[in-house]
C-alpha positions in Angstrom: 51.7 130.4 72.7 52.4 131.4 76.3 51.4 127.9 77.4 53.7 126.3 74.9 56.6 128.6 76.0 55.9 127.7 79.6 56.0 124.0 78.9 59.2 124.4 76.9 60.9 126.3 79.7 59.7 123.8 82.3 61.1 120.9 80.2 64.5 122.6 79.7 64.7 123.4 83.4 63.9 119.8 84.4 66.3 118.4 81.8 69.2 120.6 82.9 68.7 119.8 86.6 68.5 116.1 85.8 71.8 116.1 84.0 73.6 117.4 87.1 75.3 114.5 88.8 74.4 113.8 92.4 76.9 113.0 95.1 77.0 109.3 96.1 78.1 108.5 99.6 78.2 105.0 100.9 79.4 103.1 104.0 79.5 99.4 104.6 80.6 96.5 106.8 81.7 93.2 105.4 82.7 89.6 106.3 85.5 88.2 104.0 86.4 84.6 103.2 89.1 83.3 100.8 92.5 81.9 100.1 96.1 83.0 99.9 98.2 81.4 97.1 101.8 81.5 96.3 102.3 82.3 92.6 106.1 82.1 92.4 108.7 79.9 94.1 110.2 81.4 97.2 112.4 79.6 99.7 110.9 81.5 102.7 107.3 82.0 101.7 106.2 79.0 99.6 103.1 78.3 101.7 99.4 78.7 100.9 96.7 79.6 103.4 93.0 80.0 104.1 91.8 83.4 105.3 88.8 85.0 106.9 88.1 88.4 108.5 86.0 91.6 108.6 86.3 95.1 107.2 84.6 98.5 107.0 84.8 100.8 104.1 83.3 103.8 102.2 82.7 104.9 98.7 82.4 108.5 97.7 81.6 109.7 94.2 78.9 110.8 91.7 75.6 109.3 90.6 74.3 110.2 87.1 71.2 108.4 86.0 72.2 105.3 88.0 75.8 105.4 86.8 78.0 105.5 89.8 81.8 106.2 90.0 84.3 107.6 92.4 86.8 106.5 95.1 86.8 103.6 97.6 88.7 103.0 100.8 88.5 100.2 103.3 90.3 98.8 106.4 90.1 95.4 107.8 91.7 92.6 109.8 92.1 89.1 108.4 93.3 85.8 109.9 95.4 83.4 107.9 95.8 79.7 108.6 98.6 78.1 106.7 100.0 74.5 106.4 103.7 74.3 105.7 104.7 71.6 103.2 108.2 72.6 102.4 111.3 70.4 103.0 112.4 72.2 106.1 108.9 71.9 107.7 108.8 68.1 106.9 112.3 67.5 108.4 111.5 69.5 111.6 107.9 68.2 111.9 106.4 71.7 111.6 102.7 71.6 111.1 101.8 75.2 110.2 101.3 78.7 111.5 98.8 81.6 111.6 98.9 85.3 111.1 96.6 88.3 111.6 97.0 91.0 108.9 95.7 94.5 109.0 94.7 95.4 105.5 93.9 98.7 103.8 92.6 99.1 100.2 92.6 102.4 98.3 91.1 102.6 94.8 88.4 103.6 92.4 85.0 102.1 91.6 82.4 102.3 88.8 79.0 100.7 88.5 75.3 100.9 87.5 72.0 100.7 89.4 69.2 99.5 87.3 66.1 101.9 87.3 63.4 99.2 87.3 65.2 96.5 89.3 66.6 96.7 92.9 70.0 95.6 91.4 73.4 97.1 91.2 76.6 95.8 89.5 79.9 97.4 90.0 83.7 96.9 89.8 86.7 98.2 91.8 90.3 98.7 91.0 92.7 99.0 93.9 95.7 101.3 93.2 97.2 100.3 96.6 96.6 97.2 98.7 98.7 97.1 101.9 98.8 94.4 104.6 100.7 94.5 107.8 101.3 91.5 110.1 99.9 92.4 113.6 100.3 88.9 114.8 102.6 86.1 113.6 103.0 82.8 115.5 104.3 80.5 116.6 107.9 81.6 116.6 110.2 79.3 114.8 107.5 77.9 112.5 106.1 81.1 111.1 108.2 82.6 108.2 106.6 86.0 108.8 107.3 88.4 111.6 105.2 91.0 113.3 105.4 94.4 111.6 106.3 93.0 108.3 104.2 94.3 105.4 103.3 93.7 101.8 102.0 95.9 99.0 100.2 95.3 95.7 97.2 96.0 93.6 93.9 94.3 92.8 90.5 94.2 91.2 87.0 93.3 92.3 83.6 92.6 90.8 80.3 92.8 92.7 76.5 92.6 92.6 74.0 93.9 95.2 70.3 94.2 96.0 69.2 97.7 96.9 66.2 98.8 98.9 65.6 102.5 99.8 69.0 103.4 101.2 70.2 99.9 102.2 72.1 97.4 100.1 73.3 93.8 100.5 75.9 92.5 98.1 78.6 90.1 97.2 82.0 91.2 96.0 84.6 88.9 94.5 88.1 90.4 95.0 91.5 89.4 93.8 94.7 91.0 95.2 98.2 90.5 94.0 101.1 91.4 96.4 104.5 91.8 94.8 106.4 94.0 97.4 107.6 93.2 100.8 109.3 95.1 103.7 108.7 96.4 107.2 106.0 98.8 108.5 108.5 101.7 108.8 108.2 102.1 105.1 111.0 99.9 103.7 108.8 98.3 101.1 111.0 97.1 98.3 110.7 95.0 95.2 109.8 91.6 96.8 112.3 89.2 95.3 112.2 87.2 98.5 108.4 87.3 98.8 107.6 86.3 95.2 104.0 87.0 94.1 101.1 86.2 96.4 97.5 86.2 95.3 94.6 86.6 97.6 91.2 85.5 96.3 88.3 86.6 98.5 84.5 86.7 98.7 83.2 89.7 100.6 79.7 89.7 102.0 78.8 93.4 102.3 75.9 95.3 103.9 75.7 99.1 103.9 73.8 102.3 103.5 74.0 104.9 100.7 72.8 108.4 100.1 
């Protein structure tokens, strides 16, 4: 009887402790590649582009039996190469332009790490995606100006291989920018900007605890 009671108490103690979610902390660095597409007509911004860059980020949340969820934040710098094909560019023999954007993403994530496989799948929803032009050139050909900024939202879906505390993954991200203004905070409904969509593949490597 005493042995049975001891085993029962041990089981209950183990079960209750196992149900307590553990903190999940993760940092990563990434290389990003993708495209920038105009979704609506806009007299000033009707140009598509290729983009590449790098970012660093962190995820902080809870881990319960492999189920992970919490908040995510990242900052990065991305270069955009664009060809102008509008009427004004053709008439003035304008070839294209390039920009450097400083980007920050703030959102939430949720995913699952399989117990018998070194595999994780997860998704992210960005409540705020913000990009500021830190370089815009050449003057006269570039429709953007330094210190201009855009805001929007986005989603992402990823898959990663995990080993001990290290992971290597791929994340497909889609951002939709609908607001436009200047860095001082005058971000308004972007009638002039129209809707821009950034599709990006992020190659990520990081550590988690």
